[in-house]
N, C-alpha and C positions, 0 to 999 in steps of 0.2 A: 544568423537563426532570425533573431528577430526582423532584419531587415528582410529574408526571405519571406517571413509569415506576411509583413508588410506588404509587400510586391504583391503578394496573395492575395490578400484583401483587397486592394485598389482594382486587378483583373474580374474577382469576383463581382464586385460593385459596379463596372462595367457593363458585366454581362444582365445584372438583372435590373439593370437599368433600363434597358431594351425592351420595349414592350415585344417586338414584331422581330425576330432573328432575320436576319439576311438568308435571300433565299437560298444561298451557295451552303450554308449549312445545316440547313434543314434535311434532315433523311427521315424516308418513309416505306413501310413496308406494308404490304396487303396478306391477314392472315387468310388460313383455308376457309374461313366462313365468312371471306370477304370485307372485313373489318380492318380500316388503313390505321396503323400505326406509325406515330410520329415521335420525331427526337433530333434534339438538336447537339450537332457534333462538336466534340471538345478540341480546339485546334492545338498544336504544337506549342503555344506560349503558357499555356495552363498546364498542359502535361509535363512539360520541362520544368515546371514551378514544384507540379505534384512528387515529382520524383526527385528532385532535389531534396524537399523534405524528407522523403523515404529515406534518400541515403543518410542526411542528417540523423535522423534517429535509429538507423543501421548502425551507424559509425558509432554512435552513442553507447547501444548496447553490447557492441564489439569491444569498446572499451571498457567499460563497467565487468564485462564476461575475462579481460584481461586480469583486470586488477583484481579480479577474484581468485581467478585460478593459477595467477604467476607464484605464488606461496609451494603449489604443489609438485616443483621443479619439473621433469621430460613429461610428465604422465599431464599435467595443469597445462603444459603447454600443445600435448596434440588434442587433449581435449578441446581448447581454447580453437584449435584448427578445425577441428569434427563443428562443434556449434556456429564458428565464423560462417564456414561452406554450407552449411542448412539454413542460417540466417539469410545467406545473401541469394540463396537460390529457392527458398519455401517461406520466405516470408512475402512476398508479394502473393503466392498461391494461399496461403491459408486465412488472409483479408478478403482475397477476393472470393473465395467460396464461403466464407462466414460471416461475413460483414458487406453483404450485397453488392460486393464488387467494387468494392470501395480501399484503398490503402488508407493509412491515417491522413499521408499525402494528399491523395485521391479527396476526401473527405472534407478535409479543409479548404479544396479549391470547386468544391460540388459538381465533382466528374465521378461518373463509375466506369466499370467494364461490362459490355453484355454482350451476348453473341450479334450476330447479324441480323438474326431476324429477331434482335430487340427482347429476347428473351433472356432468365439469366445467364450468366456463364458457368458453363460446368468444370468438374474436376480436368477433367482432359485437356479442354480449351482453354484453361489456365494454365496448364502444366507446359504444353506446347508453346504458349506467346510467350512465358517468361522463360524457359530451354533456349529459345529461340533469340534472348537476347544479346548474345553473342555475336549473331548476325548483325544486328543492328549498332553494334559497338564499332565495325570494322569502318574506317582502319583505325580510327580511335574516334573518344571523343562522341560517340552515337552518330557519327556522321551518316551513315548508311540509314540508319531509322529515321534521322530530322529529316535526308533527303526522300524519303518514301515517303513520309509526313506530307511532305510539300507539294510532291507529283501525284497524289492518289486525293479525289475527290472528297473520302470517307475519311482523311487525315488517319491513314492507316500504316503504323511500321509494318519492316518484312514478319515480324511477329504475329501481328493480329492477322495480315494477309494469310500465313499458314495457317491459324488456327479458328480463323472465322471471326474475330470478334471487332469491336468497335469500343471507344470511349466517347461517352455522352455527359451531356451536364443531367445532373440527377435532379428530375422537376420536386419543388417543393410542395409536399401532399398538403391540399386545402385542407383549412380548420372547417369542421362543422358547423353550419351555423346555430345560434343559438335560438332555440323558439319558444315562442311566449308561453308564460304558463297557463294555459287554458286547459280545458279541458277536449278529447276530441271529440269531433262529432261528427256522425256518419252523414253526409250529403242525404237532403229527403228527396232526391231524383239522380236519376244518372247524368252524370258533365263530360262533355265534349275534353278530347283532349287538349282545345287551347284552355279552357276555363281551369281543368286542371293546372298546367301550366302557371296560368297567370293566378290561381290561387296559393300556389307552392313559392311562386316568387313574393307575392304579396307577406307570406307569413314569413318567409327569411328574412324578410330586407324590414322586417315591422322595427328593429333598433334603430334602423338608419333614416326611418321616416316619421317626419312631426306628425302630432295625432290630429292635425290637420289635412296633412296630406292622405294619412291613411283613412280618414273621414271619406275626402273627396274620391280617393279609389272605391273606398266600399261603397258610398252611394250609388256607383254604375250600376251594382250587382245586387241594390238591394231590392228592387221589385222581383226581381228573379229568383230569391230566396224567401220572399214572401217573410222578412224579418222588418220588426221595426228600426228606422235609421239608427238609432241610438244602440243598435245591439247587432249591427249588422257586422262591426269591428271582429266583435269578438266570436260572432256567426261562422265569419270567413276564415278567424286563425284555428278555431276547431276543425273545422272541414283541411284546411291545410295539414293540420299537425296529425289528423286523421290516414290523409294521401301520404303524409312520410313515415306511415307505420306506425305513429302513438296511438294503439288502439288498444 
C-alpha cells in the first residue's frame, strides 16, 4: 500500500511538472454556444494505479466486514457476501456520482471521470461503465481494458466507450488573488477594455511587485487619471478593486 501510494506521488509530480501537456493527450470539445473546452486525458498508468488503490481499499473494507460478521454464523456469512457484492460493484458508482467523478484512488492520482462532452458523469453513465468492467477483465487481469486504452486516442476502456465517458486530470482550482486593502474607487471616465485589463492585472499582482515597480507602472497612467503621482498607486488599486466587484 505504501509502495503504491509512493509510485502514485511520483506520477502526479511528473504530470504537474509539465507546463504544456503533450498534444496527443489534450482533448477538446466545443459547446453549442461555441465555447471550446479542453482537458488533459489520463493514460493507462495513473488509471491502473488509481484502480489498485481502490482495490486495496475495498479489500480492507471487505476484511473488516468479515471480522464483524463472522460471529453471526450462516446469517453473517450471507450478509457478508451481499455487502461484498454491493461494495465491489457500487463503490465506484457512489464515489463518481457524489464525489465529482473521483473514487479515493482517483482523488489520490488527481484524475476524474467525466462524460465525453466534459460534463459531470451521470448516474446512468457511471453504472454502465462500471457494470461493463467484467468485459474489460477478459480474458484475465483486465487485459481487454488495457488493450482498449492503448489502442484508442482517448484512452477509453470498453466500459468508457459504451458509456461515453473519459478519465481526465482534474485541474487544480486557481486561488483567488488577494486584493490590496483599499477602498473601491469608481473610475472618473469610461475605460477601454485594454485599460481595464491592465488595471485589474496591476491590482491582482500588487503583492508580487516591489513598491518601485508599482510606481513605475502607475506613472504610465498618472496623467490619464489626473491624480498626483504619489497617490496614483492607491488610485489604480481602488479602481481595480471596483472593476473586480468590490463596490
